[in-house]
N, C-alpha and C positions, 0 to 999 in steps of 0.2 A: 448354757454349757453344752459342748458337742458330745457325741456319744462316746468318744474315746476318753474324754475326761470323766464321764460317768462310769465307764467300766474299769477305770483304774489305770489305764495306760499312761495318762498324763497327770495322774493325781499328785505324784510326788513333785513334779515340776511346778504344777499349779500352786501347791502349798509353799514351795520355796519362793516363787515369784511374789506371792502375797506377803511374805516376810521381808522382801527386799528393801522397801522404803525404810523400815525400822533399822535394818542392818546398815544401810547407807547413813542414816542419821547418827547411829552409834559410831560408825567409822569416822564421820566428820568431827564428832566431839573429841575423838582421840587424835585429831590433826590430819587425817587423810583427806586429800582434796578430790573433788569430783569434777571431771571435765566432760561436758557434753559435746557432741559433734553432729554436724549435718552433712549428709552426702556420703556416698560409698567410696570416695577418693581419699578420705582421711584415714591414715593407718592407725588403728587403735593400738598397735604394737608399741608405738612411741609413747602413748599415754600410759600404758602398762609399765613400760620400761622406766618411766619417771616416777613410778610408785604411786600413781593416781588411779582412780576408778573411772573407766570410760563408760559413757552412756550415749547410745545412738538415739538422738532425739528425733524420732520418726513417728510421732503421733498424728492422727488425723481423724476426720469423720464427724467432728463436733462443730456445729455452726457458730457457737459463741466465741471461741478463740479466733476463728476466721474473721468474724465481724469486728472483734476488738482490734485485730491487726490493721484494720483500715485506718487507724489513727496515724499509721506510718506509710503503709503501702496502698496504692490506689485500689479501688474496689475491683478493677479488672486485672489485678494480679491473681495468680492461682490461689485457691483456698489454702493449700498446704503452706505456701510461703507466708501468707498472712498469719496462719496458725503458729508458725515458728516464733512469732513475736507475741501473739495473743495469749498463748499459754503462760508465758512468763508474766505478762501484764496482769492477768486475772488471778494468778496464784492458785489455780484449781488443779494443777498436776504436780504431784510431789517430786517428780524427776526434774521437771523444768525449774522448780523452786530450789532444788538441792544443788544445782551445778554452780561451781565457783568460777568457771571459765568455759568458753565454747570455742570450738574450731569449726570454721565454715569453708567448705570447698566452693569455689566460684564456678558453679555449673550453669548459671543463668543470671540475668541482670537482677532479678528479684532476690536471689540468694546473696548476691554481692551487697545489696542494701540491708538484708537481714544481718549480715556480719557487722556492718557499720552502725546500725541502730542498736544492736545489743551493747556495743561499746559506748556509744554517745548518749543514748537515752535510757537504757536499762541499767547502766552502770556496771556492766559485767565485762571483765577482760575478754577480748574476742580476737582470735588469731585467724587471719585469712590464709587460705591455701589456693594459690593460683593453679589452674589446670589448663594445659594447652588445648586449643580447639582442634588441633590435628591429632587424630588417632591413626597411627600408621602401623598397621598390623605386620607389614613387611619390614619394618625398622629401617626404611630408606630415608627417613627425615630425622637424623640424630639430634637436631636442635630442640625438638619437642621433648625428647627424653632428658636432655641436659637441663632444660628449663625446669622440668618437674623435679629432677633430682635436687636442684638448687632450692626450690620451694620447700621440699621436704627437709633439707638441711636447716633452713631458716625456721621451720616449724619445730624441729628438734631442739634448736637452741632456745626458742621462746618457751617451749614447754619445760625445758630444764630450768630456765630462770624462774618460771612461775612456781615450779614445785620446790625449788631450792636444792635440787639434786641434778648435777650434770648427768645427762643421759650418755652412758658409755655403751660401747658395742656389747660388752659382756652382759648388760641388762637387756639388750634388744634380742639377743639370741633366744633365751628361754621364752620371751613373749612371742616370737615368731613360731616356736615349736607349739606352744599352747594354741595359738590362733589357727595354725595349720591343722591341728588335731580336731578342733571344733569344725572347721570347714569340711574336713574329710567325713566326719560323722553326719553333718547336715546334708552333704551332697548325697550320701547313701540313702538318707530318708527321702529326699526329693525323687530318687529313682524308684521308690516303691510303687507309685501309681503307674509306672510303665506296664505293670501286670494288672489286668482287669479284675484280679481277685485280691488286690492289695488290702491288707488289714488296717491300713492307715491312709487317710485322704490327704490331698494336697493342702486343704485348709488346715488340717491338724499340723502338718509340717510347717506351714506358714506361721502358725501360732507359736510353735516351738522356736522357730527362728527369731520371732519377735521377742520372745522371752530372753533370748540370748543378747539382745540389744541392751538389756537393762541389768541383768544379773551379774554378780561376780563371775568372772570368766572361768575360774577353776571349778566353782560350784556348778556352773552350767555344763561344763564338760562331763562332770560326774553324772549329771542328770541325763545327758545324752547317752552315756554308756548304759545306764539303766534301761532307757527306752529301747536302745538297740538290742540289748539282750532279750527283753520281753518280746520284741518283734521276731527275733530269730527262733523263738519257741513256737510260733504260730505256723502250722503247716498250710501252705497256700493251696495245695492240691485238693484240700477238703472244702474250700470256699467256693461259693457260686460266683460266676462271672457277672460283673456289674454291667448291665445293658443300658445304662443311662448314656445320653450323648456326651462324648468325650470332648471337653473344651479346653482351650488354652487362653490365658489372659495375658495381655501385654499392654504397655503404655505407661502412663504417669504413675508416680509413686503411690502405692497403697499403704498408708500408714497404719500404725497400731490403732485399732478401733474403727477404721474405715471399712465397715462391713456391709454397707447398704447393697451394693451391686452383688457381692458374693452371696449374701443371704437370698437375694432375689433369684439368682441363678439356681441355687439349691432348691428353693421352693418351687421353681418352675420345672424341676426334674432334670436339670443339667448337672454335670459332674466336672468341675475344674480339676484337671490332672497335671497341668504344666503351666509355666509362666515365663515371662520375659519382663520383669520389673526389678528395679534396683533394690527393693526390700525383700525380694524373693530368692529364687534359686541363683540368680546372678551374683548375689552377695557372697555365696560360698563356692562359686564356680571354679575359681583359680586359686591355687595355693602359692605361697612365697617359695621360690625355687630353693631346693635343698642345697644347690650349689652355692647359694649365697651364704650358707653357714660357714663355708671355707674361704669366703672372700669378704667383700664389703657388704654388710647387711643393708645399708642404705640403697645400694644399687639393686639389691634383691627386692626391697620394698617398692622402689620406683617401678621396676619391671612388672611386679604383680598388680599394683594399683593403676598404673597408667594403661597397661595392655590387657586389662580385663575387658569384658563386654563394653563397647563404647557407648556413652550417653548420647542422646540425640542432639545435644549442642555441639558434638564433635562431627567432623567432616566425613567420617567413614560410614556412610549410609549402607554401602554394600556389605560391610561386616555385620551390621545389624540385620539386614535382610537375610544373609546366609545363616546366621545363628537362629533366627526365628523359624526359618524353613527347616533347618536341621532338627530343632526341638519338635516342631509340628510333625515331622516325618517319624522321628524316633518314638514319639508317644502316640502315634496313630490318631491324631485329633480329627474330629469331625467339623469343628468350627472354631473361629478365633473371636474372642471378645476383646475389642480394642478400647481400653478404658482411658479416657482423656479428661483430666480435670479441666474445666472450662478456663480458658485463657492460658493454658500451658501450651504456648505456641511451638515449642521445640518438638514435643511429641506429635502435636496435631499436624505439623508440616510433613511428617513421615507417613501419615496414614495412607494416602492413596498409593504410594509406592509399595508399601508393605502389603496392602490389600490386593493390588493387582498381581504382585509377584507370588503371593501365597496361592491365589486361585490358578494362576498360570502353571505353577510348578506342581501343585498337589490337588487342585480342584477343591480347595478348602475355602468356604465362604467366610466373610468377616462381618461382624456387627459392631458399628461404632456407637459408643455410649459416651456422651459428653455431659458432665454433671458437676455439682458442687457439694459442699457439706450441708445439705439441707434435705429434709424428707419430702419437700414439696413435689419433686418430680418422680417419686417412687412409683406411682401408678403408671405413668407413661413408660418408665424403664421396664416395669414388669410386663407390660403389654408387648413391648419390643422383644424382650428376651423370650417370652412364651412363644411368640410367632417364629422367632429364629430357631428355637429348639424343635418346634413342631416341623419346621421345614427340613432340618437336617436329620431329625430322628436319632435313634440310638442303635448302634450296630457294632459288631466286633471289628 
């Protein structure tokens, strides 16, 4: 348990999270359905509007589910994709076992197969969400937006039919408000490490964000309010400046429980203070436009989810480059950890471009770490991280 959990900052959230599996089981007995989803493109607002409980199935780091998933996906698929199947097969994770249906965004070939196998072999209703490969930040390719809007409309209808409740606009509006409030609170927490005297570390905020993937969303928002109030009472001017090397981490998904590299960085004396991963700050980066509240909520959802930070399977590499450079500059990072799950070809293909651009623009070096959900390479990773941190040092 990290130091903030020990000193009480996260104690209430930790207690609530521990109670969540029992709360979900009780809700299921009363007839409430649980819908899991994979990927940051699935609007949980639609699941909430249907009167169901959304669970972001983003667990990782354990070798057993990844190995079990090889019954369906080839061994040289990424460990996360294999785990998306393995957790349900092994029945070792209460959240995977609890879901009555899943929504899967098509963000790579492996995730497309995950959606098909959940329906065909695991016997769970599985709803696909097509995502265009064109991310056009200038909005000059309207066909991409129209395609995604139609996919969201289809998902809305399927979720409504599954829940037995037609999803009406009046149910979508309060769901948007709640999710926007959560994003606003989370984004403020991710900004704390901007200051070298922050009372909360990036890792703590990441754990808070992960708790929100699982908890009842209204309960989670109340816990965020508690944490925010506690942080506001801590005067930063009385804290010592953290002189550890300031690191940013980007790349493949870092799931709940995938702590190997993060632990090694901390043990080696580094301080991760920013990220560019789909389960990190990117998840809360963009809110649904308030203007959508006066218009079509589906248009507003499509705008938010399609034009958030583009995944690497999308064509707008320049947007990813610009965003990573901006974050690195704003947070004054000394080095970038480029985390790549082995066989995650989409993120691996971006590596050289990101590495070269970051060094050219900011003179910030990059360390590539390619790994799987196994402890076997921990020693080699530790040696690489220690050398990297020693090279860049720690400075303001």
